[in-house]
KOLFIVO-359662 format. One record per residue (C-alpha): x, y, z; residue in three letters. Coordinates in steps of 0.5 Angstrom, whole numbers. Layout:
// KOLFIVO-359662
+-------+-------+-------+-----+
!    xx !    yy !    zz ! res !
+-------+-------+-------+-----+
!     X !     Y !     Z ! Ala !
...
+-------+-------+-------+-----+
***
This chain:
// KOLFIVO-359662
+-------+-------+-------+-----+
!    xx !    yy !    zz ! res !
+-------+-------+-------+-----+
!   -39 !     0 !    32 ! Met !
!   -38 !     5 !    26 ! Arg !
!   -36 !    -1 !    21 ! Gly !
!   -34 !    -9 !    20 ! Val !
!   -30 !   -12 !    15 ! Ala !
!   -28 !   -20 !    14 ! Val !
!   -23 !   -23 !    11 ! Ser !
!   -25 !   -27 !     4 ! Gly !
!   -24 !   -33 !     8 ! Asn !
!   -29 !   -31 !    12 ! Gly !
!   -24 !   -33 !    19 ! Arg !
!   -23 !   -26 !    21 ! Arg !
!   -27 !   -20 !    23 ! Ala !
!   -25 !   -13 !    24 ! Val !
!   -29 !    -8 !    28 ! Ser !
!   -29 !    -1 !    28 ! Ala !
!   -31 !     4 !    34 ! Ser !
!   -32 !    10 !    35 ! Ser !
!   -27 !     9 !    42 ! Asp !
!   -21 !    10 !    38 ! Lys !
!   -20 !     3 !    37 ! Thr !
!   -21 !    -4 !    32 ! Leu !
!   -23 !   -10 !    35 ! Lys !
!   -20 !   -17 !    31 ! Val !
!   -25 !   -23 !    33 ! Trp !
!   -24 !   -29 !    30 ! Asp !
!   -31 !   -31 !    26 ! Val !
!   -32 !   -39 !    28 ! Pro !
!   -30 !   -38 !    35 ! Ser !
!   -34 !   -31 !    36 ! Gly !
!   -28 !   -29 !    41 ! Leu !
!   -24 !   -23 !    41 ! Glu !
!   -17 !   -25 !    38 ! Leu !
!   -14 !   -17 !    40 ! Arg !
!   -16 !   -10 !    41 ! Thr !
!   -11 !    -5 !    37 ! Leu !
!   -10 !     3 !    39 ! Arg !
!    -7 !     9 !    36 ! Gly !
!   -12 !    13 !    32 ! His !
!   -13 !    18 !    37 ! Arg !
!   -21 !    20 !    34 ! Asn !
!   -27 !    15 !    32 ! Phe !
!   -24 !    10 !    28 ! Val !
!   -30 !    10 !    22 ! Asn !
!   -28 !     5 !    17 ! Ser !
!   -24 !    -1 !    17 ! Val !
!   -22 !    -7 !    10 ! Val !
!   -19 !   -13 !    11 ! Val !
!   -14 !   -15 !     6 ! Ser !
!   -16 !   -23 !     2 ! Glu !
!   -12 !   -27 !     6 ! Asp !
!   -14 !   -24 !    13 ! Gly !
!    -8 !   -22 !    15 ! Arg !
!    -7 !   -14 !    14 ! His !
!   -13 !    -8 !    16 ! Ala !
!   -13 !    -2 !    13 ! Ile !
!   -18 !     3 !    17 ! Ser !
!   -20 !    10 !    18 ! Ala !
!   -20 !    15 !    22 ! Ser !
!   -22 !    22 !    24 ! Trp !
!   -15 !    23 !    26 ! Asp !
!   -15 !    25 !    18 ! Lys !
!   -10 !    18 !    17 ! Thr !
!   -10 !    11 !    16 ! Leu !
!    -6 !     6 !    19 ! Lys !
!    -4 !    -1 !    16 ! Val !
!    -5 !    -6 !    21 ! Trp !
!    -1 !   -13 !    22 ! Asp !
!    -7 !   -17 !    25 ! Leu !
!    -3 !   -23 !    28 ! Glu !
!     2 !   -19 !    32 ! Thr !
!    -4 !   -13 !    33 ! Gly !
!     3 !    -9 !    31 ! Arg !
!     2 !    -1 !    27 ! Asp !
!     6 !    -2 !    21 ! Leu !
!     5 !     5 !    18 ! Arg !
!     1 !    11 !    18 ! Thr !
!    -2 !    13 !    12 ! Leu !
!    -2 !    22 !    11 ! Glu !
!    -5 !    26 !     8 ! Gly !
!   -11 !    28 !     9 ! His !
!   -14 !    35 !    11 ! Thr !
!   -20 !    33 !    14 ! Gly !
!   -24 !    26 !    17 ! Trp !
!   -23 !    20 !    13 ! Val !
!   -30 !    17 !    13 ! Tyr !
!   -28 !    10 !     8 ! Gly !
!   -23 !     6 !     6 ! Val !
!   -23 !     1 !     0 ! Ala !
!   -17 !    -4 !    -2 ! Leu !
!   -16 !    -5 !    -9 ! Ser !
!   -16 !   -14 !   -11 ! Gly !
!    -9 !   -15 !   -10 ! Asp !
!    -8 !   -11 !    -4 ! Gly !
!    -3 !    -7 !    -7 ! Arg !
!    -7 !     0 !    -7 ! Arg !
!   -12 !     3 !    -2 ! Ala !
!   -17 !     8 !    -2 ! Leu !
!   -19 !    13 !     2 ! Ser !
!   -26 !    18 !     2 ! Ala !
!   -25 !    24 !     7 ! Ser !
!   -29 !    30 !     9 ! Tyr !
!   -24 !    34 !     6 ! Asp !
!   -27 !    33 !    -2 ! Lys !
!   -22 !    29 !    -4 ! Thr !
!   -20 !    22 !    -5 ! Leu !
!   -13 !    18 !    -5 ! Lys !
!   -11 !    12 !    -8 ! Val !
!    -4 !    10 !    -3 ! Trp !
!     0 !     5 !    -4 ! Asp !
!     0 !     0 !     1 ! Val !
!     7 !    -2 !     2 ! Glu !
!    10 !     4 !     2 ! Ser !
!     5 !     8 !     4 ! Gly !
!     6 !    13 !    -1 ! Val !
!     0 !    17 !    -4 ! Cys !
!     0 !    16 !   -11 ! Leu !
!    -6 !    20 !   -13 ! Ala !
!   -12 !    24 !   -11 ! Thr !
!   -19 !    26 !   -14 ! Phe !
!   -23 !    32 !   -12 ! Thr !
!   -30 !    32 !   -10 ! Cys !
!   -36 !    37 !   -10 ! Asp !
!   -38 !    35 !    -3 ! Asn !
!   -34 !    31 !     2 ! Ala !
!   -33 !    23 !     0 ! Ala !
!   -36 !    19 !     5 ! Cys !
!   -35 !    12 !     2 ! Cys !
!   -31 !     8 !    -4 ! Cys !
!   -30 !     2 !    -8 ! Val !
!   -25 !    -2 !   -12 ! Phe !
!   -29 !    -5 !   -18 ! Ile !
!   -23 !    -8 !   -20 ! Asp !
!   -15 !    -5 !   -20 ! Asp !
!   -17 !     1 !   -25 ! His !
!   -24 !     3 !   -23 ! Asp !
!   -27 !     6 !   -17 ! Val !
!   -34 !     8 !   -15 ! Ile !
!   -34 !    13 !    -9 ! Ala !
!   -41 !    17 !    -6 ! Gly !
!   -40 !    23 !    -3 ! Asp !
!   -44 !    28 !     0 ! Ala !
!   -48 !    30 !    -7 ! Gly !
!   -48 !    25 !   -12 ! Glu !
!   -43 !    19 !   -14 ! Gly !
!   -36 !    20 !   -17 ! Val !
!   -33 !    15 !   -21 ! Lys !
!   -26 !    15 !   -23 ! Gly !
!   -20 !    11 !   -26 ! Thr !
!   -14 !    10 !   -22 ! Val !
+-------+-------+-------+-----+
***
């Protein structure tokens, strides 16, 4: 397992794995609900929407995927990074995603359309990221941390 995320209500968890899959879990029972397949390399990170209906995964295949957790369907693939994608975060309103990549960039995505809204360049590989609120983010790169406004 490379990463795990839990929904806001604590009922759903999604784990990211080096076997190129994600697993959806029912937290109260501990039962695996389904396996999500579609990435072509390690799945490094995942974030779950507040309501537990969707997840976004970040992979070493240089993409992010938006998933419907009820059906297991891959809703869309976010493409644009030229290096492994290490981290992903979701804004509080669930409308924007932030990705951190080995290509030394952070990208802000419109989740519904899959369009890249902004790209920030780091001095080193971007490793992790989080939304502080709907406009500010903190990201860590292989050198020093980066803070930006989106």
